[in-house]
N, CA, C and O atoms as a MOPAC input file, in Angstrom:
PM7 MOZYME 1SCF
protein

 N    -35.69200 1    -9.34600 1   -17.78900 1
 C    -34.41400 1    -9.04400 1   -18.38600 1
 C    -33.31300 1    -9.32100 1   -17.37300 1
 O    -33.42100 1    -8.90300 1   -16.22000 1
 N    -32.26700 1   -10.01100 1   -17.77600 1
 C    -31.15600 1   -10.31900 1   -16.89000 1
 C    -30.20700 1    -9.13800 1   -16.82600 1
 O    -29.93600 1    -8.48100 1   -17.83100 1
 N    -29.71300 1    -8.88300 1   -15.63900 1
 C    -28.71400 1    -7.81600 1   -15.51500 1
 C    -27.34000 1    -8.38500 1   -15.86400 1
 O    -27.03100 1    -9.53900 1   -15.56600 1
 N    -26.55800 1    -7.58000 1   -16.47600 1
 C    -25.20700 1    -7.99400 1   -16.83600 1
 C    -24.25000 1    -7.60600 1   -15.72900 1
 O    -24.30700 1    -6.49600 1   -15.20000 1
 N    -23.38400 1    -8.51800 1   -15.39000 1
 C    -22.34900 1    -8.21300 1   -14.41800 1
 C    -21.20200 1    -7.55400 1   -15.15800 1
 O    -20.76800 1    -8.02200 1   -16.21000 1
 N    -20.73000 1    -6.48200 1   -14.59900 1
 C    -19.61200 1    -5.77600 1   -15.20700 1
 C    -18.35900 1    -6.63100 1   -15.12000 1
 O    -18.04300 1    -7.18300 1   -14.06600 1
 N    -17.66000 1    -6.73500 1   -16.21700 1
 C    -16.39500 1    -7.45100 1   -16.23900 1
 C    -15.31100 1    -6.43600 1   -15.91100 1
 O    -15.04500 1    -5.51900 1   -16.68700 1
 N    -14.69600 1    -6.61200 1   -14.75900 1
 C    -13.64600 1    -5.69700 1   -14.33800 1
 C    -12.30900 1    -6.11800 1   -14.91300 1
 O    -11.96000 1    -7.29800 1   -14.91600 1
 N    -11.58000 1    -5.15300 1   -15.39000 1
 C    -10.20400 1    -5.37000 1   -15.79400 1
 C     -9.36000 1    -4.28600 1   -15.13800 1
 O     -9.88300 1    -3.28500 1   -14.64700 1
 N     -8.07900 1    -4.49400 1   -15.13700 1
 C     -7.14600 1    -3.49100 1   -14.65000 1
 C     -6.89000 1    -2.53000 1   -15.79600 1
 O     -6.56500 1    -2.95700 1   -16.90500 1
 N     -7.03300 1    -1.23900 1   -15.54000 1
 C     -6.77400 1    -0.25400 1   -16.59300 1
 C     -5.46300 1     0.49300 1   -16.38100 1
 O     -4.95800 1     1.13000 1   -17.30500 1
 N     -4.91000 1     0.41900 1   -15.17600 1
 C     -3.58600 1     0.98800 1   -14.87300 1
 C     -2.97000 1     0.16400 1   -13.75800 1
 O     -3.67300 1    -0.35200 1   -12.88900 1
 N     -1.64400 1     0.04600 1   -13.78900 1
 C     -0.95500 1    -0.68300 1   -12.73000 1
 C      0.44700 1    -0.13100 1   -12.56500 1
 O      1.09900 1     0.26700 1   -13.53000 1
 N      0.89100 1    -0.11600 1   -11.33000 1
 C      2.23500 1     0.34900 1   -11.01100 1
 C      2.80500 1    -0.55600 1    -9.92400 1
 O      2.19900 1    -0.72800 1    -8.86600 1
 N      3.96600 1    -1.12800 1   -10.19200 1
 C      4.62300 1    -2.01800 1    -9.23800 1
 C      5.21500 1    -1.18100 1    -8.10900 1
 O      5.85100 1    -0.15600 1    -8.35200 1
 N      5.00400 1    -1.62100 1    -6.89300 1
 C      5.50200 1    -0.94500 1    -5.69600 1
 C      6.42000 1    -1.89200 1    -4.92700 1
 O      6.42200 1    -3.09600 1    -5.18400 1
 N      7.19000 1    -1.36300 1    -3.99400 1
 C      8.02900 1    -2.24700 1    -3.16200 1
 C      7.19000 1    -3.16600 1    -2.28800 1
 O      5.98800 1    -2.95900 1    -2.12000 1
 N      7.83500 1    -4.17600 1    -1.73800 1
 C      7.22900 1    -5.11500 1    -0.78600 1
 C      6.04500 1    -5.88300 1    -1.38200 1
 O      5.04900 1    -6.12600 1    -0.70100 1
 N      6.16300 1    -6.25900 1    -2.65300 1
 C      5.17100 1    -7.11500 1    -3.31900 1
 C      3.79200 1    -6.47000 1    -3.41500 1
 O      2.76500 1    -7.14300 1    -3.33300 1
 N      3.79500 1    -5.17700 1    -3.58600 1
 C      2.53700 1    -4.44500 1    -3.72600 1
 C      2.38900 1    -3.89600 1    -5.13700 1
 O      3.36700 1    -3.61600 1    -5.83000 1
 N      1.14000 1    -3.75200 1    -5.53300 1
 C      0.82800 1    -3.20200 1    -6.84500 1
 C     -0.28700 1    -2.18100 1    -6.66700 1
 O     -1.32700 1    -2.47800 1    -6.07800 1
 N     -0.06100 1    -0.97400 1    -7.18300 1
 C     -1.12100 1     0.03600 1    -7.20300 1
 C     -1.91500 1    -0.16200 1    -8.47900 1
 O     -1.34900 1    -0.26900 1    -9.56700 1
 N     -3.23200 1    -0.21100 1    -8.33800 1
 C     -4.10400 1    -0.55300 1    -9.45700 1
 C     -5.21600 1     0.47000 1    -9.63700 1
 O     -5.66500 1     1.10500 1    -8.68300 1
 N     -5.64300 1     0.60900 1   -10.86900 1
 C     -6.88400 1     1.30500 1   -11.19400 1
 C     -7.68700 1     0.30500 1   -12.01900 1
 O     -7.19700 1    -0.23600 1   -13.01000 1
 N     -8.92900 1     0.06900 1   -11.59400 1
 C     -9.79400 1    -0.86100 1   -12.30300 1
 C    -10.68500 1    -0.11300 1   -13.29600 1
 O    -10.82500 1     1.10800 1   -13.22200 1
 N    -11.26600 1    -0.83700 1   -14.19700 1
 C    -12.08100 1    -0.24400 1   -15.25700 1
 C    -13.31300 1     0.48900 1   -14.72500 1
 O    -13.91400 1     1.27800 1   -15.45300 1
 N    -13.69500 1     0.24600 1   -13.48100 1
 C    -14.81900 1     0.96500 1   -12.88200 1
 C    -14.36400 1     2.21500 1   -12.13000 1
 O    -15.17500 1     2.88600 1   -11.49100 1
 N    -13.05800 1     2.53000 1   -12.20700 1
 C    -12.50900 1     3.72400 1   -11.58100 1
 C    -11.97900 1     3.52100 1   -10.17500 1
 O    -11.36100 1     4.43100 1    -9.62100 1
 N    -12.19700 1     2.36600 1    -9.58400 1
 C    -11.70800 1     2.09800 1    -8.23000 1
 C    -10.18800 1     1.98900 1    -8.25300 1
 O     -9.60600 1     1.30300 1    -9.09400 1
 N     -9.56100 1     2.68600 1    -7.30600 1
 C     -8.10700 1     2.65100 1    -7.13500 1
 C     -7.79500 1     1.96700 1    -5.81900 1
 O     -8.44100 1     2.21800 1    -4.80200 1
 N     -6.78700 1     1.09100 1    -5.85200 1
 C     -6.32800 1     0.49400 1    -4.60700 1
 C     -4.94200 1    -0.08700 1    -4.80300 1
 O     -4.48600 1    -0.31900 1    -5.92200 1
 N     -4.29700 1    -0.31100 1    -3.68400 1
 C     -2.99000 1    -0.96100 1    -3.67300 1
 C     -3.16800 1    -2.29500 1    -2.97400 1
 O     -3.76800 1    -2.37400 1    -1.90300 1
 N     -2.64000 1    -3.34200 1    -3.59200 1
 C     -2.79600 1    -4.68500 1    -3.04300 1
 C     -1.43300 1    -5.31600 1    -2.78000 1
 O     -0.44200 1    -5.00100 1    -3.43900 1
 N     -1.41200 1    -6.20800 1    -1.80600 1
 C     -0.22300 1    -6.98800 1    -1.47000 1
 C     -0.42700 1    -8.37800 1    -2.07500 1
 O     -1.32300 1    -9.11500 1    -1.66400 1
 N      0.40700 1    -8.73000 1    -3.05200 1
 C      0.22600 1   -10.01400 1    -3.73100 1
 C      1.11100 1   -11.12800 1    -3.17400 1
 O      1.09100 1   -12.24300 1    -3.69400 1
 N      1.88600 1   -10.84600 1    -2.12600 1
 C      2.76800 1   -11.87500 1    -1.56700 1
 C      2.02400 1   -13.17600 1    -1.26000 1
 O      2.55800 1   -14.24600 1    -1.55100 1
 N      0.81400 1   -13.13600 1    -0.68600 1
 C      0.11500 1   -14.40500 1    -0.41700 1
 C     -0.20700 1   -15.21900 1    -1.67500 1
 O     -0.47200 1   -16.41700 1    -1.57700 1
 N     -0.18800 1   -14.59600 1    -2.83300 1
 C     -0.50700 1   -15.29700 1    -4.08500 1
 C      0.72400 1   -15.90800 1    -4.75600 1
 O      0.58900 1   -16.65100 1    -5.72900 1
 N      1.90200 1   -15.61000 1    -4.25600 1
 C      3.13300 1   -16.03700 1    -4.93200 1
 C      3.51500 1   -17.45600 1    -4.53800 1
 O      4.50800 1   -17.67800 1    -3.84500 1
 N      2.71800 1   -18.40100 1    -4.98700 1
 C      2.93900 1   -19.82000 1    -4.71900 1
 C      2.99600 1   -20.57200 1    -6.04300 1
 O      2.27800 1   -20.24300 1    -6.98800 1
 N      3.84100 1   -21.56400 1    -6.09900 1
 C      3.95300 1   -22.38100 1    -7.30100 1
 C      5.10000 1   -21.92700 1    -8.18600 1
 O      5.62000 1   -20.82200 1    -8.03000 1
 N      5.49100 1   -22.79200 1    -9.11800 1
 C      6.67600 1   -22.54300 1    -9.94500 1
 C      6.61600 1   -21.26500 1   -10.78400 1
 O      7.63200 1   -20.58600 1   -10.93500 1
 N      5.45300 1   -20.92700 1   -11.32900 1
 C      5.37200 1   -19.74700 1   -12.19200 1
 C      5.62000 1   -18.46500 1   -11.40400 1
 O      6.13500 1   -17.49000 1   -11.95100 1
 N      5.25400 1   -18.46200 1   -10.11700 1
 C      5.40700 1   -17.26100 1    -9.29600 1
 C      6.71300 1   -17.21800 1    -8.51800 1
 O      7.04300 1   -16.17900 1    -7.94700 1
 N      7.47100 1   -18.31600 1    -8.47700 1
 C      8.72300 1   -18.36900 1    -7.70700 1
 C      9.68900 1   -17.23200 1    -8.06000 1
 O     10.25700 1   -16.63400 1    -7.14700 1
 N      9.90100 1   -16.90400 1    -9.33800 1
 C     10.82500 1   -15.80900 1    -9.65500 1
 C     10.37600 1   -14.45400 1    -9.09100 1
 O     11.21000 1   -13.58700 1    -8.83000 1
 N      9.07100 1   -14.27100 1    -8.90400 1
 C      8.54800 1   -12.99900 1    -8.40700 1
 C      8.90300 1   -12.76000 1    -6.94500 1
 O      8.78500 1   -11.63700 1    -6.45600 1
 N      9.33400 1   -13.80200 1    -6.24500 1
 C      9.74500 1   -13.64600 1    -4.85200 1
 C     11.05500 1   -12.86700 1    -4.73800 1
 O     11.39500 1   -12.37300 1    -3.66200 1
 N     11.77800 1   -12.76000 1    -5.83000 1
 C     12.98300 1   -11.92900 1    -5.87700 1
 C     12.54300 1   -10.49900 1    -6.19700 1
 O     11.98600 1   -10.25500 1    -7.26700 1
 N     12.78500 1    -9.54600 1    -5.28200 1
 C     12.29600 1    -8.17400 1    -5.49700 1
 C     12.70800 1    -7.54000 1    -6.82700 1
 O     11.93200 1    -6.78100 1    -7.40900 1
 N     13.90300 1    -7.83300 1    -7.31300 1
 C     14.31200 1    -7.22500 1    -8.58700 1
 C     13.50500 1    -7.79400 1    -9.75600 1
 O     13.23600 1    -7.08700 1   -10.72800 1
 N     13.12200 1    -9.06400 1    -9.66200 1
 C     12.29300 1    -9.64300 1   -10.72100 1
 C     10.84700 1    -9.16500 1   -10.58100 1
 O     10.18200 1    -8.87800 1   -11.57700 1
 N     10.36600 1    -9.08100 1    -9.33900 1
 C      9.00800 1    -8.57600 1    -9.11800 1
 C      8.85500 1    -7.19300 1    -9.74100 1
 O      7.81000 1    -6.86900 1   -10.30500 1
 N      9.89800 1    -6.38900 1    -9.63500 1
 C      9.86700 1    -5.02200 1   -10.16900 1
 C      9.71700 1    -4.98500 1   -11.68600 1
 O      9.40300 1    -3.93100 1   -12.24000 1
 N      9.93000 1    -6.09800 1   -12.36600 1
 C      9.78300 1    -6.15700 1   -13.82600 1
 C      8.32500 1    -6.26800 1   -14.27000 1
 O      8.03200 1    -6.19600 1   -15.46400 1
 N      7.41900 1    -6.44100 1   -13.32200 1
 C      6.00200 1    -6.52100 1   -13.66300 1
 C      5.54700 1    -5.24300 1   -14.35100 1
 O      6.02900 1    -4.15200 1   -14.04500 1
 N      4.62100 1    -5.38900 1   -15.27600 1
 C      4.14300 1    -4.23700 1   -16.03600 1
 C      2.67900 1    -4.44700 1   -16.42100 1
 O      2.18400 1    -5.57300 1   -16.47400 1
 N      2.02400 1    -3.35700 1   -16.68000 1
 C      0.63200 1    -3.40300 1   -17.12200 1
 C      0.54200 1    -4.06200 1   -18.48900 1
 O      1.29500 1    -3.72000 1   -19.40100 1
 N     -0.37800 1    -5.00400 1   -18.62700 1
 C     -0.62700 1    -5.69000 1   -19.89400 1
 C     -1.99600 1    -5.25400 1   -20.40500 1
 O     -3.01500 1    -5.76800 1   -19.94300 1
 N     -2.03800 1    -4.31000 1   -21.35400 1
 C     -3.32500 1    -3.81700 1   -21.82900 1
 C     -4.15400 1    -4.87100 1   -22.57000 1
 O     -5.37900 1    -4.76700 1   -22.62100 1
 N     -3.50900 1    -5.86400 1   -23.13300 1
 C     -4.24600 1    -6.91600 1   -23.83500 1
 C     -4.97100 1    -7.81800 1   -22.84300 1
 O     -6.13100 1    -8.17200 1   -23.05500 1
 N     -4.29000 1    -8.18900 1   -21.76300 1
 C     -4.90000 1    -9.04500 1   -20.75000 1
 C     -5.68500 1    -8.28200 1   -19.70200 1
 O     -6.46200 1    -8.87100 1   -18.95100 1
 N     -5.48600 1    -6.96600 1   -19.64800 1
 C     -6.17700 1    -6.15900 1   -18.64400 1
 C     -5.73700 1    -6.50000 1   -17.23300 1
 O     -6.55100 1    -6.55400 1   -16.31100 1
 N     -4.43300 1    -6.73000 1   -17.07200 1
 C     -3.88900 1    -7.09000 1   -15.76400 1
 C     -2.41200 1    -6.73300 1   -15.71100 1
 O     -1.92700 1    -5.94900 1   -16.52700 1
 N     -1.70500 1    -7.30400 1   -14.76100 1
 C     -0.26800 1    -7.11200 1   -14.60300 1
 C      0.40600 1    -8.42000 1   -14.99300 1
 O     -0.07500 1    -9.49800 1   -14.64400 1
 N      1.51900 1    -8.32700 1   -15.71600 1
 C      2.20900 1    -9.53800 1   -16.16400 1
 C      3.72200 1    -9.35800 1   -16.03100 1
 O      4.23200 1    -8.23900 1   -15.97000 1
 N      4.42000 1   -10.49300 1   -15.99000 1
 C      5.87400 1   -10.51300 1   -15.87800 1
 C      6.46200 1   -11.23100 1   -17.09100 1
 O      5.75700 1   -11.96000 1   -17.78900 1
 N      7.76000 1   -11.01900 1   -17.34000 1
 C      8.38600 1   -11.61700 1   -18.53400 1
 C      8.27500 1   -13.13900 1   -18.62200 1
 O      8.29600 1   -13.68600 1   -19.72400 1
 N      8.15600 1   -13.83800 1   -17.48600 1
 C      8.06200 1   -15.29900 1   -17.53600 1
 C      6.64200 1   -15.80000 1   -17.80600 1
 O      6.40500 1   -17.00800 1   -17.81900 1
 N      5.69900 1   -14.88300 1   -18.02000 1
 C      4.31400 1   -15.26400 1   -18.30000 1
 C      3.41000 1   -15.26100 1   -17.08800 1
 O      2.20600 1   -15.48200 1   -17.21900 1
 N      3.96100 1   -15.01500 1   -15.91300 1
 C      3.13200 1   -14.94700 1   -14.70500 1
 C      2.21700 1   -13.73200 1   -14.77800 1
 O      2.62300 1   -12.65800 1   -15.22100 1
 N      0.98900 1   -13.91400 1   -14.34200 1
 C      0.04500 1   -12.79900 1   -14.23500 1
 C     -1.04500 1   -13.18700 1   -13.24700 1
 O     -1.10700 1   -14.32800 1   -12.78800 1
 N     -1.89400 1   -12.23300 1   -12.92800 1
 C     -3.00700 1   -12.47400 1   -12.01300 1
 C     -4.30200 1   -12.12700 1   -12.72900 1
 O     -4.36200 1   -11.14900 1   -13.47500 1
 N     -5.32600 1   -12.91900 1   -12.50400 1
 C     -6.64100 1   -12.58300 1   -13.04300 1
 C     -7.09900 1   -11.27700 1   -12.39800 1
 O     -6.93400 1   -11.10300 1   -11.19000 1
 N     -7.66500 1   -10.36000 1   -13.17200 1
 C     -8.14200 1    -9.10600 1   -12.59000 1
 C     -9.07900 1    -9.31700 1   -11.40600 1
 O     -9.02600 1    -8.55600 1   -10.44000 1
 N     -9.93800 1   -10.33700 1   -11.46200 1
 C    -10.86700 1   -10.60600 1   -10.36600 1
 C    -10.11800 1   -10.98200 1    -9.08600 1
 O    -10.53800 1   -10.62300 1    -7.98700 1
 N     -9.01700 1   -11.70100 1    -9.23400 1
 C     -8.19400 1   -12.06300 1    -8.07300 1
 C     -7.62600 1   -10.81500 1    -7.42600 1
 O     -7.64000 1   -10.69000 1    -6.20100 1
 N     -7.12400 1    -9.88800 1    -8.23500 1
 C     -6.59600 1    -8.63200 1    -7.70500 1
 C     -7.70000 1    -7.80400 1    -7.06600 1
 O     -7.47900 1    -7.16800 1    -6.03500 1
 N     -8.88300 1    -7.80400 1    -7.66500 1
 C    -10.02700 1    -7.05700 1    -7.14000 1
 C    -10.39300 1    -7.53800 1    -5.73500 1
 O    -10.73900 1    -6.73500 1    -4.86800 1
 N    -10.31600 1    -8.83500 1    -5.51900 1
 C    -10.73600 1    -9.40900 1    -4.24400 1
 C     -9.73200 1    -9.19900 1    -3.11200 1
 O    -10.07600 1    -9.38600 1    -1.94500 1
 N     -8.50700 1    -8.81800 1    -3.43500 1
 C     -7.51600 1    -8.56000 1    -2.38500 1
 C     -7.85600 1    -7.27200 1    -1.64600 1
 O     -8.40900 1    -6.34300 1    -2.23600 1
 N     -7.52700 1    -7.21200 1    -0.35100 1
 C     -7.81300 1    -5.98600 1     0.40600 1
 C     -6.90900 1    -4.82900 1    -0.01800 1
 O     -5.78200 1    -5.03100 1    -0.47200 1
 N     -7.42600 1    -3.63300 1     0.13900 1
 C     -6.67000 1    -2.42200 1    -0.14800 1
 C     -5.71700 1    -2.15500 1     1.01300 1
 O     -6.14700 1    -2.00200 1     2.15600 1
 N     -4.42100 1    -2.10100 1     0.71200 1
 C     -3.41800 1    -1.83500 1     1.75100 1
 C     -2.78500 1    -0.46600 1     1.57300 1
 O     -1.71800 1    -0.20100 1     2.12700 1
 N     -3.42400 1     0.40100 1     0.81200 1
 C     -2.83400 1     1.70600 1     0.50400 1
 C     -2.65500 1     2.58200 1     1.73100 1
 O     -1.83000 1     3.49500 1     1.71100 1
 N     -3.40000 1     2.33600 1     2.79500 1
 C     -3.26600 1     3.12900 1     4.02000 1
 C     -2.22100 1     2.56900 1     4.96700 1
 O     -1.86100 1     3.21500 1     5.95100 1
 N     -1.73100 1     1.36700 1     4.67400 1
 C     -0.71500 1     0.75600 1     5.53900 1
 C      0.65600 1     1.29600 1     5.18200 1
 O      0.90000 1     1.72400 1     4.05400 1
 N      1.55100 1     1.26800 1     6.17000 1
 C      2.92100 1     1.75700 1     5.98600 1
 C      3.67500 1     0.93400 1     5.10600 1
 O      4.84600 1     1.21400 1     4.85000 1

């Protein structure tokens, strides 16, 4: 019998200053990630402006965080980022 890999999605998200997002994943893991290294390319360019970044919100349909211009991150990408919640 093959084991099934759990498909992780974001179940809660909160935008923080300095390009950080506090997340809760569907497996209960909580962490805060810094997404600045991911903000490359035209779709992410508006997110480099802190006031626009702050418009990010939890998307329950996609199970991730999304912005009004359609930018979002795959939950797996967010999962793989290091937890920076202990950093200043």
